[in-house]
N, C-alpha and C positions, 0 to 999 in steps of 0.2 A: 579876491581876498586882500586884506588894505595891508598897504608897504609891501606890497609885490607887483609892481607895474611893469617891470621886465625880468622876467625869472630867469634870465640867464647871464653869465658874465664871460667875456672872452679877453684873457689877459695873454699879452704878449712879453717876450723877454725871456730871462733865465729866472727858474723858481727861486722865489726868495725863501729865507729860513721860514717865516711864518705862513707862506702860502697855504701849504695844505692843510694845517689845523683851523685857518681861517676857513677855507672851503668847506671844512668838515665840520666847523661849530653848529650848534643847536639853532642858532638865529638865522635869519634869512639876510642876503645881501640885496641891495637895492642899486641898479643903475640907472642915473638919470639921462635926460637927453643929451646933455652935453658929453658921455661918455664917462663923467668921473664918478667912481663909485660912492654911495653914502653908505657907510657900514654900522648897521646897529651893532649893540653890545654882542660881543664873542663870546663863545665858550671853547676854551682851548683844553678843558678837561673833558678828555674822552672815555674817560672808566666806563666799562659797563658797556660799550659799544664794539661792534666787531666790523674791521676794514678787509676788503680784498683788493689786492692789487695784482694785477695780471703783469708778465712779463718782468718779475721781481726776481728772478731767479740766478743773476749776476749780481756778485759782491760788488763789483764795479758799475753797476747801471742805474740808472734812474730808479728803475722799481724799487731797488732795495734801499736806495736812500727816502723813498717814500715812505714805506716798511718801516725804517727807523725812526721817521720823525713822527708819523702816527703813535708808535708805540712808545716814546717818549712822553706821549700827551696822554697816555693810560689806554689806548686803545689795544683788543685782542686784535692780532694781522694774521692774514693769510697771504704766504708766499707762494704764488701760483705760476708756473711757468711749464714748458714743453719739455719734458726731461728726454734725452737721447734715447732713442730705444735702440735694441742690442745691434752692434755691428757699424753705427752711426760716426762712432769716433769723437774728433773733437770740434765738431762742426759749430761754428760761432751762433748758429741760431738755436741750439739745444742747451738747454741747463744739465747739471750733473745732479742725480738724486741726492748722494751723499753729500755733497757741498750745500746744498740747499738744507737738508736736513740740520747740518750744523749752523748754518745760517739762523735756522729759527731757534735753534738753542741757544745761538750767541745774543740772540733779541730778548729771548726770556732772560737771561743772566743779566745782562745791561739794563734792562727796563720793569723788569719784573711783571711783564702782562704777557699772556700765553700768545703762540706762535705756531702757526700750522704750516708746514710746507705741502703743497699739492701738485700732484702733475696734473696740468690742464694742456688742453688742445683746443684753442676757441675756434678752430675750425671746425670742430666736431662738436655735434650736439649729443652724443652720446657721452662724451669724454666732459662737456660741460654738464651735464645730467649727475655724472658719478661725483665730480668733483663738488657740485652744490650739495649732494646728499650727504658728502662728508662733513662739510662746512655746517648743514644745518644738525647733523648727529652730534658735532662738538660745541657748537657756540648758539645753536638753536635761532639766531636771527642774522640778519645783515643790515648795517646801519651807512656806510660807505662804501661805495665801488670805483675802484681806480683801473681805469681802462687804459693803459700802458703800455699792453704788449703792439709791438709793430715789426713791420719790415719793409725792405726796400728792394724785393727781388727783382733781379732784371736790370737795373741800374749798373752802372750808367750806360744809356741807349737813348736815342730818338724815338720819338713816336713811329715813325715810318718803320722803323726796325725792330720795335720793342718785341721781345718772346710773348707770343699771346699767353701761355702759361704761364709766366713770369708776371704779367699784369694781372691777370685773374688772381694769384696768390696774394697779390700785394692787397687786392682789394677785399679778398676773403679774410685776411689776417686784421688790417687796418679797419675798414668799414663792416664788414658783416660781422667780424668778431667782435666788434664794440655793441654792434646790435643785438648780437646773441646773449653777451654777457648781461645788458641790461634787462633783455626781456627775462633771462632767468634768475636775475638777483630781486627786480621788484618784489615777486610774492612774497620775498623774507623782508623785504623794508616793510610792507603795509600796517597801516594803523599807528605810525610813529615817523616824525621828520627822518629824510633819508636826504644821501647827498651822492650824486652820482659826477664824475670827473674823469672826462674824457682828456686824453693827451693827444692834442692836435698838433700844429706845428705853424711856424711861419711859411713854412712851404705850402700850406693849404692857403695863404692870404696873397702870396706874389711867387711867380712862377720860377723853377729852377730847370736850367735847360737838364737834358740828357736824364732828368728824375720825374716825367711825367707820369708815371704810377703812382709814384708816394704823394706828389702834389695834389694830385687828384683825388686820392683816397682820402687825404688829410682836408681839403676843403669839404667832401661830404660829410667827414666826421664832425666838422663846424655846422653844418646845416642841420646833420643829423641831433646834436646837442640841442639845437634851436627847437626843433620840433618836441623833443623829448621833456624839455623844461616846461614848455607849452601845457604839453598833454598830462605832466605830473605834477605840475604844480597844484592843485585840487586836494593832493594827496600829502602837501606838504614834503615832496621828494623834489630835491633841487638839481639841475644839472648844468654844468659848467665845462667849458672848454679851456685848455692852456694851449698857448701856441709858443713855444720856446725857441730861442735860436740855436745856434749850433752849440751842443754839449758834447764834450769829448770823451765820450763812452769807448769800450772796447769795439761795438757795434759801429759807430761813427769813424774810429780811425781804420778800422776794415774797409768802409765805405769811400774814405777818400784815398787808402792805399790802391784801391782798385781805379777810382776815377784819374788819378795820377798816372797810373800804368798807360790808363786809353789816350791819356792827352801828353804822354811822354815827359811828364814833369815829376820834379820831386814832391815829396809829402808837404814839405814846407811852401813849397809853391802853390799847390792846391789851397 
């Protein structure tokens, strides 16, 4: 395909205000050998397009910020996250169903674009199939998939004493969940340009002690993105990985608090 020499782009640093609308624009982004991207004319009008954002069920999280940006550009959006099962309490890894529905209503009111809240467990093929059926029934199509859901189960711990179940859980959410969602969404993108955006991390490019599972999983997401981009380029479906640095979400604050306790430091010292 002309103008598509390297069909992936890996961006480091904090997400900029135009980042997601650029990645989701209908035109392609070309990355030259120098690493500096040459951007063709981008279409920030996403009206008529449907975007799924996983891990978007917390109002203070990265996922919901992405939903709001996409909705502001006119896209119909899906707030997808794992709803707390009965008896789970207020665990930080779960979203609240009522809160998600209110967030969807707020998005529709603020931006005038449809928004659907969906309970989604990206470690479960059955859950993904049920969620995709709901999305297909309401929107008929998927144009944009943002694989944002993630975890750092078991951290902080050194590799030699990392709990195996926690290590595998991190891999299952961060890597295998991205794989599962990509596989499920592509059939609903077929026949028109699409965009897959995987949330990797700087930790996938540089090691962070005591966070081995997270670092390894995000490094694997970067490679998965490159392979996906190469394979889906003929279908005009792009795949990009974002590698943000530290963004102070509730989950990030929880992680730092745990690390501070392990190292006998204050939150500010970490």
